[in-house]
N, C-alpha and C positions, 0 to 999 in steps of 0.2 A: 634544606640542610641535609636530609638523608642522602640526597643525590651526591653531595660533596663528599660525605663520609664514604659512600660506595666507591667513588672515584679514587679516594685515597687508599682504600683497601685494595682495589685493583692495582694501583700503582705499586703498593708494597709487594703484592704477589709477583708482579712482573719483575721488580727489582730482585727479589729473592731467587726467582727462576734464572735470571741472567747471571747472578753471582754463582749459582750452582753450576751453570754451564761453563762459566769462566774457570771455576775451580777444577772441573773435570778436565778441561782443555790444558790447564797448567800442569795438573798431575800427569797427564799423558805425555806432555812435552818434556817433563823433567826426567821421566824414566828412560 
């Protein structure tokens, strides 16, 4: 089970990072 929890945590980190990158890209594209 701890392995599954670790995988979920890593997936959440990756998702947040991708969202941040997309946000930056969108902000730059808008200006």
